[in-house]
C-alpha positions as CSV (number, residue, x, y, z in Angstrom):
1,X,0.0,0.0,0.0
2,X,1.4,3.4,-1.0
3,X,1.5,6.5,1.1
4,X,-1.3,9.0,0.5
5,X,-0.6,12.6,-0.5
6,X,-2.6,15.5,0.8
7,X,-3.9,17.7,-2.0
8,X,-5.6,21.1,-1.6
9,X,-7.5,22.4,-4.7
10,X,-10.6,24.2,-5.7
11,X,-13.4,22.2,-7.4
12,X,-16.5,24.0,-8.8
13,X,-15.7,27.1,-6.7
14,X,-15.2,25.3,-3.4
15,X,-12.0,24.6,-1.6
16,X,-11.4,20.9,-1.4
17,X,-8.8,18.8,0.4
18,X,-8.3,15.1,-0.3
19,X,-5.8,12.3,0.1
20,X,-4.8,10.2,-2.8
21,X,-2.1,7.8,-3.9
22,X,0.5,9.3,-6.3
23,X,-0.7,6.9,-9.0
24,X,-4.4,7.8,-8.9
25,X,-5.8,9.8,-11.8
26,X,-7.9,12.9,-11.3
27,X,-10.8,10.9,-12.7
28,X,-10.3,8.2,-10.0
29,X,-10.1,10.9,-7.3
30,X,-13.2,12.6,-8.5
31,X,-15.3,9.5,-8.7
32,X,-13.8,7.2,-6.0
33,X,-12.4,9.6,-3.4
34,X,-14.7,12.6,-3.7
35,X,-17.8,10.8,-4.8
36,X,-18.3,13.1,-7.8
37,X,-19.6,10.6,-10.2
38,X,-20.9,13.0,-12.9
39,X,-17.5,12.8,-14.7
40,X,-17.6,9.5,-16.6
41,X,-15.0,7.0,-17.4
42,X,-15.1,6.0,-21.0
43,X,-11.8,4.7,-22.4
44,X,-9.4,5.6,-19.5
45,X,-6.7,6.4,-22.1
46,X,-7.6,9.9,-23.2
47,X,-9.3,9.0,-26.5
48,X,-13.1,9.6,-25.8
49,X,-13.5,12.8,-23.8
50,X,-16.1,11.4,-21.4
51,X,-14.0,12.5,-18.5
52,X,-13.4,16.1,-19.7
53,X,-13.0,18.7,-17.0
54,X,-11.7,22.3,-17.0
55,X,-8.4,22.8,-15.1
56,X,-7.3,26.4,-14.8
57,X,-9.2,27.3,-18.0
58,X,-7.9,24.4,-20.0
59,X,-9.8,21.3,-21.1
60,X,-8.3,18.2,-19.7
61,X,-9.1,14.5,-19.9
62,X,-9.1,13.7,-16.2
63,X,-8.1,10.2,-16.8
64,X,-4.7,11.5,-18.0
65,X,-4.0,13.8,-15.1
66,X,-2.8,12.6,-11.8
67,X,-4.8,13.6,-8.7
68,X,-1.7,15.0,-7.1
69,X,-1.3,17.4,-10.0
70,X,-4.6,19.1,-8.9
71,X,-2.6,20.8,-6.1
72,X,-3.5,24.5,-6.2
73,X,-5.5,24.3,-9.3
74,X,-9.1,25.4,-10.1
75,X,-11.2,22.6,-11.5
76,X,-14.7,22.6,-13.0
77,X,-16.5,19.4,-13.4
78,X,-20.0,18.7,-14.8
79,X,-21.3,19.1,-11.2
80,X,-20.2,22.7,-11.4
81,X,-21.8,23.7,-14.7
82,X,-25.4,24.4,-13.4
83,X,-26.0,27.2,-10.9
84,X,-28.3,27.3,-7.9
85,X,-30.7,29.2,-10.2
86,X,-31.0,26.3,-12.7
87,X,-29.4,24.6,-15.6
88,X,-26.7,26.2,-17.6
89,X,-27.9,27.2,-21.2
90,X,-25.8,24.4,-22.6
91,X,-27.5,21.8,-20.3
92,X,-30.9,23.2,-21.2
93,X,-30.1,23.1,-24.9
94,X,-28.9,19.4,-24.7
95,X,-32.3,18.6,-23.1
96,X,-34.4,20.6,-25.7
97,X,-32.4,19.2,-28.6
98,X,-32.5,15.6,-27.4
99,X,-28.6,15.7,-27.7
100,X,-28.1,12.8,-25.2
101,X,-28.9,9.2,-25.2
102,X,-27.0,6.8,-23.0
103,X,-25.3,9.6,-21.1
104,X,-21.7,8.4,-20.9
105,X,-20.4,11.0,-23.2
106,X,-22.8,13.8,-22.2
107,X,-20.9,15.3,-19.2
108,X,-17.7,15.6,-21.3
109,X,-19.5,17.2,-24.2
110,X,-21.3,19.7,-22.0
111,X,-18.1,20.7,-20.2
112,X,-16.2,21.0,-23.5
113,X,-19.1,23.0,-25.1
114,X,-19.3,25.3,-22.1
115,X,-15.6,26.0,-22.4
116,X,-15.9,26.8,-26.1
117,X,-18.9,29.1,-25.8
118,X,-17.2,31.0,-22.9
119,X,-14.3,31.7,-25.3
120,X,-16.3,32.0,-28.6
121,X,-20.0,32.7,-28.1
122,X,-20.4,33.1,-31.8
123,X,-18.8,29.7,-32.7
124,X,-20.2,28.4,-36.0
125,X,-21.0,24.8,-36.8
126,X,-17.5,24.1,-38.2
127,X,-15.8,25.5,-35.2
128,X,-18.1,23.5,-32.8
129,X,-17.3,20.3,-34.7
130,X,-13.6,21.0,-34.6
131,X,-13.7,21.9,-30.9
132,X,-15.7,18.8,-29.9
133,X,-13.6,16.4,-32.1
134,X,-11.9,15.0,-29.0
135,X,-15.3,13.9,-27.6
136,X,-16.8,10.7,-28.9
137,X,-20.4,9.5,-28.9
138,X,-21.7,6.2,-30.1
139,X,-25.4,7.0,-29.9
140,X,-26.4,10.4,-31.2
141,X,-24.5,10.9,-34.5
142,X,-23.3,14.4,-33.3
143,X,-25.9,16.5,-35.3
144,X,-28.1,17.0,-32.2
145,X,-25.1,17.8,-30.1
146,X,-23.9,20.4,-32.6
147,X,-27.5,21.9,-32.8
148,X,-27.6,22.1,-29.0
149,X,-24.3,24.0,-28.8
150,X,-25.5,26.4,-31.5
151,X,-28.7,27.0,-29.6
152,X,-26.9,27.4,-26.3
153,X,-24.6,30.0,-28.0
154,X,-27.6,31.9,-29.3
155,X,-29.1,31.9,-25.8
156,X,-25.9,33.0,-24.1
157,X,-25.6,35.9,-26.6
158,X,-29.2,36.9,-25.7
159,X,-30.7,36.2,-29.1
């Protein structure tokens, strides 16, 4: 049994302390240590995007980042996308456009789309498809996801 390391970080706007082994991925820490199961495990090798989180403003596959690397970082997971007032426009658009089916990929798509629309609220279809290329879905065929992101962008711009 390896020694556990104390990590202090910020997750979804709250200060969080946890203990983890130096070999544990951030995904394992989120799901197994912190019981934040919204972030999904798809491939566990960085190819599917199901475990996408935002770390200090950068999209990260949490299966590829060690938990100990979270020290001092600011992390946003799917649990931090909605506000106490309700769903984020991207979440609402996913519901309204039926852009989800089995749900394994959905948290990663939502987190990635949120990051895009915060940077580029006027992103067009081509840009959205390019941005989301690291997120894989076996169920929807992507068109409904792209429409949802376009709709969310329009909502966020106030149109």
